Residue, then its C-alpha position, 0 to 999 in steps of 0.5 A: m794415635i790412629i788405629i786402623g783396622i783392615t779386614g776381608s774375606i779369603a783371597s780378597g787381596k787384603s795382604s797386597l793391600v796390607c803390603l802396599l800400606k805398609r810401605r807408606g809407613i805404617v806399623v801393621f799387627d799382622a793376626d795371621k802371623s801371629v797365629h802361625h807363631l802361637i801354634n807352634n809356641e804358646a798354644f802347641a801343647l793345648i793343640a796337640n792335647s785337643f788335635p794329636s791327628a794334625i800333629d807332625g813330629s814337633k810341629v803342627n800340620r797347618k793343613k791337617l788342622g784346617e781341614i778338622v776344624f772347617a768340617d766340625e763346627k765344635s772343633l773350630e769352636i775348640l781351636e778359636n778358644i785356644l787361639h783367641p785369647l793369646v791373639r788377643k794378648e799379643l794384639h793388646h801388646a802391639i797397641k801399646q808398643a805403637y802408642l808408647r813408640r809415638h808412632d802416628m798410626i798401627l794398621l790391624d790386619i786381621p781377617l775376623l775383624f767384625e767376626n771378632h768385634l775387634h772393629r769397635f776399637c779402630h778409628h778407621v776400618i778398611l775393607a779389601d773387596i774383591l768380585p765373588y767370582l774372582q775370589k773363587r778362581r783364586l781360591i780354587k784354580i790358584r790356591k788349589l782348594s776343593v770346591e768344598i773346602y772353598q765353600a766352608i771357608i766362605d760359609k765361616q765367615m761373614k758375608l761381604s755384603d754385611k762387611r761393606k755396610l760395616a767398613d768405612k772404606r772399601i778397596f777394590m783389589n781387582l785392579e792392576y798393581g799400579k791402580n791398587k798402589r795409587q789407591a794405597i797412596a790416597l788412603r794414606q795420605k787421607i788418613a794422616k790428616a785425621r786428627y785424634k785425642t784419643g790415646f792408648r785403647s785397651i782391647y780388654h773391654 
C-alpha cells in the first residue's frame, strides 16, 4: 500500500486538490475533519476546561478558539497537546483499516504534515502550492480574515519555501479547474505505477 502525504499552507488550494484525487479513487484521511469531530466529542471536556470562553452552550466555538490560540503561543501549545495525540490515534486507525481492506493507496490530508514530522511515514509527499499574493487575497478578501489573524496564521506555519524543499511533488493550484483536474489525473496515474513491498506502517515510532 502506498501512503501519500498531501499538505500546503492555508488557502493554498489543498482541499480542491484532495477532492480531485479522491474522485480518482484514493482513500483519504482528513486531519481537519478529524479535529472538527474531536473538539466536540473526545476532546470537548479538556478544551472546555482549558478554554471556557470558547464554549457556546454544549459546543466549542471554533472561531473564538482560533482567535485565542493564534494570539497566544502558550494557548496554542495547550490545544495541540490536547488534540495531537487524539488525531494521531485516528490517523493510525485509518492507515491500518486501508491496509487491511487492501486499498492500493491512502492519502493523508494533513496541513501540518511537515511541522508534526508525519511526512516520514509517507512514500510520497505532495505540496499544494500557491503564489503568496493569491493566498493573502483568498484569506483576507474571500475568507474575511483580518490582516492580524492572517499574519498570525502564516507565522505559525512552516514557510512555503521550506515545504517546497521537502516535498516530492508540487502542484500549483492557482490554475483554472480544467488544468488542476488534468494535474490530479496525471499524478494519480504516476503514483499508481509505483510498487512498494512495505506493509502497514505504525505511526507510533
